[in-house]
N, C-alpha and C positions, 0 to 999 in steps of 0.2 A: 500909725505910730511905729509899727514894726519896720516898715520900709524906710521911714525917716531915721530910725535908729541904725539900720544897716548902712544908710548913706553917711551918717555921722561917723560910724566906725571906719568906713572906707576912707573918708576925708582925713581922719586922724592918722590912719596908716600912711596915706600919701604924704602928709605933712612930716611924719616921722622919717619916711624914706628920703624926702627932700632934704631934711635937716642932716641926715646921715651922709648924704651926698656932698653937702657943703662943709660938713664938720666931721671928717672921718676920725675914728679913734686914733689917738696918739700911742702907737705901740711902743712898749718898752724895748730896750736893747736886747733883753733876754728873749722876748717873743720874736723879734726880728732875726736874731741869730739862730733860734730854734727852727724857724721856718726855712731859713736858708740851708741850715745843716741837713734837715730832713729831706729837702729837695735834692741836695747833693748826694746824700747816701742812698736814696731810694730811686731817683729818676735819672741819674747820670748813667745811662746804659743803652747800648745799641738795641736791645729788645724793646725798651720803652719807646725810643724814637721810631722804630719800625712799626710797632703797634699803633702809635699815635698817627702815623702817616696813613693808616688805613681808614681813618674816621670819615673822610669824604665818601669813600666807597661803601662803608658800612652803614652810615647814617644819612649822608646827604643824597646819595644816589637813589635810595628807595623813596625819599621825600620828593625829589625832583621828578623821578620816574613816575610817581603816582599821578602827577599833573600833566607831564609832557611826554610820557612814554619812556620806558627804560632805554631803548635804543638811542633815541635822541639825547637823553640825559647823559648816557655814558659817552657818546660821541663828543658832546660839548665839553664834558670834563676832561676827556683825553686831549682835546684840542688845546684847552687852556694849559693843561699840565705840560704839554710839549713845548709851549712858549716859556713857561716859568722854570722848567727844569734846568736850562742852561745857566741861569743866574744862580739857582740853588747850588748847582755843581761847582760853579766858580767860587762861591763863598766857602763851600766845604773844603775845597783844596786850598784856598787862600788862608783860611784859619786853621788848617790841619785838623779839621773836625772839632775846633774849639781850643786845641792845645796851645795855639799861638798866644792865647790870652795869658798864659802863665808868665810870659815875658812882657814887662811893662812897655818896652819900646814898640810892641805890636798893637798898642791900643787903638791906633787909627784903623787897622784892619778889622778889629773886633767891633768898633763902632759902625763901620761900614756894613758888617754882617747884621748887626742889630737894626740897621736901616735898609734892609733888603728891599723893602717895598718901593723906595726911591729908585732903585735900579730897575725894578720891574716896570714901573711907570714910565721911566725914560725910554725904554725899548719897545713899548707898545705902539703900534702904528694906528690903532683904532682910537680916535679922540674920545669917543663915548666911553670906551673902557678906561681910559685915563681919568676921565671926569668922575666915573662911578667909584673908582678906587680912592680918588681924592676926597670925594664926598663922604665915603665910609670912614676914611681915616680922620677927617675933621670932626666927625661925629663919634669918634672913639669906638668904632664897630670892627674895623678890619685889623687893627694892630693891638687890641687889648686882649691879653691872655694871661694865664697864671704866671708866666715867666716875665713878661714885661712889667706887670704889677710888682712882682717880687724884686725885680731889678731896680725899680724906682725907690725902693727902701734905702738904697745905698747912694742915691744921687746927691749931688751937692757937696761932696767931700772927696778928698784925695784918696785914690785907691791904695789899699795895702795888699799884702800877700793873700789874705783870706778872700778879699774882693776879686782878685785875679783868678783864684781857684774856682770861686763860685761862677764867675763869668765864663770860664773855660767849660764848666759843666752845663751852662745854659745855652751856648751857641747853637748846638744841633737841635735842641728842643725848640728854641725860638724859630729857627729856620723852618722846621717842620710845621709849626703852628702857622706861620705866615703863609707857607705854601698851601696848607689846607684851606685857609680863609680866602686867599686870592682865587684858588681853583673854584671854590664854592660860589664866591661873589660873581665872578665873570661868567661862569657857566649859567648860573641862575639868571643873570641879566640878559645874556644873549638868548637863552631859551624863551624868556618872556617877551623880548623884542620880536623874536621870530614869530611869536604867537599873536602879534599885533598890538602889544602894549606900547604906551608912550614912553619916552625917556624917563619921565618922573615916576610912572607906574613901575617900570622895570627896575629902576634904582631902589624904590621902596621894597620891591620883591627880593632883590639881592640882599638888602640889609636884613630883611626878615629871615631869609634862608641862612645867612651867616649866624645870626643870633640864635635861631632855633636848632640848627644842626651842628654848628661849631662852638656855640655857646659863648656867653658874655661873662668872663671871669673878673671883670673890673670890681674894685672894692665897693663902688657905689651900687653894684647889682647884687651884692651878697645879702641874704636874709639877716635880720637883726641878730639872731643867735650866732650866726657865722661871724658877724662883725665883732660881737662881744667876746666870743670864745674862739679865737682863730686857731689855737693849737688843738682844741678838742674836735673842731670840724674841718681840719686840714684835709684836703683831697676829697671832700664830700660834695663839692660843687658839681663835679661831673655826674654822679648819680642823681643829684637834685635836678639838673637840667635834662638828663635823659628821661627821668620819670615825668617831668613836665611835658616833654615832647610826646611821650606815649599817652599820657592822660589827655592832652590836647586833641590828639587824633582819635582817641577812643570817644571823647565827648562829641567830636565832629561826626563820628560814625553813628552815634546814637541819635543825635539831633543836628541836622545840617545848619550851618551858620556861615562863618567865613570860609570854611572848608565844605565841599560837597561830601555827601556820605560815601560815594564811591572813591573819592580821592583819599579821604581819611582811612577807609578800609584798606585800600591798596598800599598806603604808607605803612600801616601796621603789619600787614602781611609781608611787605618787603623787608621791614626791619627784622621780623621773625626769621625770614628766609636767609638774610645775609648772616645773621648771628648763628643760625642753625648750621650754615655751611662751614663756618670756622670754629664754632664751639659745640656743635652737636646739640642733642636734646638737653644736655646739661647746661651748656652755655646760653642757650636761647631763653631758658625759663626764668621768669622773674622771681626774686628771692621771697617776696611775700607769698607767692603761690606755692613755692617749695615748703614754706613754713606751714601754710594751711593744709597742704597735702600730708605733711608729717603729723600734724595734730589730728587729722581725720583718721590716719592709720593707727595712731595711739588710741583713739576712741573706739575703733573697731575691735581692738583688743586681741591680737594674736600673741599669746604668751610665749610662743616659741621663737618669735622674731624680736630683735632689739628696736622696737618702735618706741623710742624714748623721747622725752622732751629735748634732751641734748641733741639728738639726731634730727629732730624736727627743726630746731632752731638753726642748726648749721646747714640744713638742706641735705644731709647725708641720707636720710630716708628716701627722698625722691631720687637722688643721684644713683643710689645702689639699686633701687627698684628698676630704674631705666636700664642700667647696665645689665642686670639679670635678664630682663625681658629681651633686650636686644641680642644678648649672647644666645639665648634659647631660640630666638627666631632666625638669626643670621649667622651664628657661629661667632667665635671670639674675635677674629680679625675684622670682619665687616661690622660686627656689633660694636667694636670700639670706635669705629668711624661714625656710626649712628649716634653713639653716646657722646663722643667728644669732638666730632667734627672731622672734616676732610684732611686737615694737617696730620692727623694720626696715620693716614695712609703713607706719609713720607717720614714717619718717626718723630713727629713733634706734637706735643700736647699744648694747645692754646686755650683750652676750654675754660680755665680759671682766669686767664689774663684777658680774654676777650668776651667775657660774659656780658649780657645786655643789662641786667638789672641787679648787680651785686651791690648791696648797701653796706655790708660789713662781712668780715671773716671772723668766725667765732669757733672756738674749741672749748666747750664748757666741760671743765673737769669737775666731776661731782664727788670726789673722794671724801671731802669734808667741807665745812662752811668756808674755811680760808681758801681752799682751792677754787671753790665756786666764785667767791668774790674776786680772787686774783685773775681768773680767766675772763670774768666780765669786764674788769678794768682793762685787761690787755686787749680785749676785743673792741671796746667802745671808748677807750681813754684817749684816742687820737694817735696820729702817726709819730709825733715826737716822743710820747711816752713809750710807744711800742719800740722805737729805735733805741731808747734808753735801756729798755729791758733786754734787747739783743746785746747791748754792750755788757750788761751785767752777766748775761748768759755766757758770753765769750770769756769774761774774766774768770767765771767759775770753771770753765773747761781748761783754761790755762793753769789754774791752781790745782786742778785734778791731774795735771800732767799731759793733757792733750793740747799742746801748744799750737799745732798747725790748725786744728779745727777751731780753737779759741780765737786765733787771729783772723781766720776766715770769717767767723761769725761777726766780728767787729768791723770788717772792711766795708767800704761803699760797694754797692751792688756790682758795679763793673769789675772791681777787683775780686769780689767774693765769687762771682761766676767763673772768672779765670782760674782762681785757686781751686774751686770745686772741680773744674774740668781737669786740672792737673792731678787732683786726688783720684778722680775716676781713672785716669791714665795709669797711675802708679799702683792703685789698690783695688780698683773696681768700686762697686757700690757696697759700702760697709755700714751696717746698722749701728745703733747706739750702744749695743752690747759688744761691739767689736767683731761681729761675725760678717764674713764676706758673703753677700747674697747674690751678687753678680760679679763674676771674675773680670779682672782687668782686660784679659784677652777677648772677652765677649762684648766689651764696649767698643763699638765700631768707631772709625774716624768721624763719621757723620754724627754719632751720639756725642762725641767729645766736642766737635765744632758747634753743635746745637747748644750744649751747655756753656761753652766759652762765650757765646754771644747772648747768653741770658735767657734762653728758652729751655723748657724742661723736656728732655728726651722722653719719647713715648714709653720706652722700655722701663725707665726709672719711675715714670708716672704710674704705669700699670702695677708695678711692684708695690709702690706706696699705697695705692688704692686697695689692692688685694690684702696687704698686711693690715691696713686700718680696718677693713670690713671683717677680717677673720678675728683679730684681737678684740674688736668691739663686741662681736657676737660671743666670744669666749668670756669676756668680762661680764656681759649681761647674764649669761647662763650661770656663771659662778655666783653672781649676786642673787639670782633667783633661787639657786640651790641653797645658799646660806640662809636666805630668808625663810624658806620652807622648813629647814632644820631648826632654826631659831624659834619659829612659830610653834613647831611641834614640841620643842623642849619646854616652852612656857605655857602650853595649852593645858586645859583640864581634859577629863576623859571624854566629854561630849564633843568638844572642839576637835579632839584628835581623830575622831571617826571621819569627819569631813576632810581633815588634813591628810589622812591616809589615802583618800580618794584623789586629792590634789597631787600627792606624791606619785601615785600610780600613773596619773596622766602625765606628769613631768617625766617619768622614767620611760614612757612609751617612745620607742624609736631612738633612744639615746645610746651612745656607746657604754659598755659595761663599766668603764672607769668613772663615768659621770652619774651613774644611777645611785639613788639613795636606798640603802638597805636597812632592814630592821636592826641589824647589829650596829650599823653606823649611828642610827638614832639613839640606841642605848648607850653607845660609847660617848655620844655627844652630851647626854645627860650626866653621865659619870664625869666627863671632863669639866662640865660646868661646876659640879660640886668640888672637884679638886682645885679648880682655879679660885673659887671663893675661899677655900681653906688657906691657900697660899697668900691671898690678899690679907686675910685676917692674921696670918702668922708672920709674914715678912713685909707686908705693905706693898707688895708688887707681885705680879704673876711671873714668877721665876722658877726655873727648873730646880727640883729638890736637890739634884746633884751639885748645883752651883750655889745653892742658897747659903751654905756655910761660909763661903767666901764673901758673897755680896751683901749679906744681911747687915753687916757692920755699918754700911753706908746709910742705912735707914734708922739705926738705933737712936741717934740724937732727936728724932722726931716722935718717938713713942714713949708712953709712960712705962715705968718698970712694973 
């Protein structure tokens, strides 16, 4: 019965998926515009195109290399790339990186760019390669990606100015995606043919490699929740596919099936290796493992360290532990490379942008219930909501008088990065309090160029990481100190004996300014009595010297 029940559930799920494929949700105009706007504001950036272009080398190469050897896989991919690059380059120059789309009369050039695969096919001398690309295209494997699907939303109607802006922002991303898929498909096909597979077998292998390492972003391939709530799960298909690829190979390593154990193991090690190279120990580690590590450290209970749920959830506990150990073992310079990857050696931090298993970015602010709820909504509410909150933040800065930063916050990423680079050039790195923490003259031309193209300079990254770790530890210790003093104030005589021991333990090794003294505990009790008296007298905790002026505002609410 149990097996029959499982089969029935599987059949129902397949029917549901089939129905979804033939009857896709009719998205409202609001949803369509929100998706388009979020892509434009967040992904129209040279840094995104560059990082996306590395996916064949970060994901496909380890997968092909596990079966055919890294040397052969890399050579096959380089060979295909050399043939494809000429067409890519021609389209980049023809469309001026997509900017030509802003003028309606250039629509033919833009359509040609979106049909890059036709040009690639026409110039291939190997008929088998032409056939495999045509097969993959007819089966919606080679040219279906997040950008072509999004572009289809606007098909069937005359272009307006907004459509032209959106097309301009998509051209480079689309060219990069097509390049990635063609390189993957033809390299996989040729490697499998060289290994003795038939045309049909090699074609099937090429299709599998494109789907497994470049991913299928078509609407039909989205999970039901992603279909139903597209704004909530926008940009979540990449981590979904990445985890599916990791789990598939992990299962193959445990129990051989379609994959041999050695192939699955080599793929996993290769994926870890490529991501460790560019993202260090921080970038290669999966987020659920960071969470588990943080929870374990919470459970072990070192009261002197900020091993909090917030830091476990965000991964900060793991990241900071790795940074500390690496610095102790190798020194700060080499330690930063170990922690955040080889790009740190040339002054660029890619650890957050090229992490292997990031599912979410979360900053849990626990000041009160509202801040906790707000930070959860910001972290998990979807990209469109997050972009809307950035707009609100920008408006707030403008109203506070910081017009430049406000406008910068509201700009699309490509403009925001350029404005930030300009600010670094003129002001250096300035914190939210207006203090200059890195002088403008200390920002090198390379730092400015790195920021201009959308990458974080290592110098700024290290400052942000250090400041975050220091302030977080300070807040944690202030909270612990306040908690001990509050507990002592409200405790009875028996409880205070134990609390005095806890306070002595807290004071051990701390600077004089942070220690809790007997006189402070007594003042704390006296302060509580004074606060309670002010509440009873004035209805608020207000300084006695100011009470005569302000108490009149509370008089209408109290009995005579």
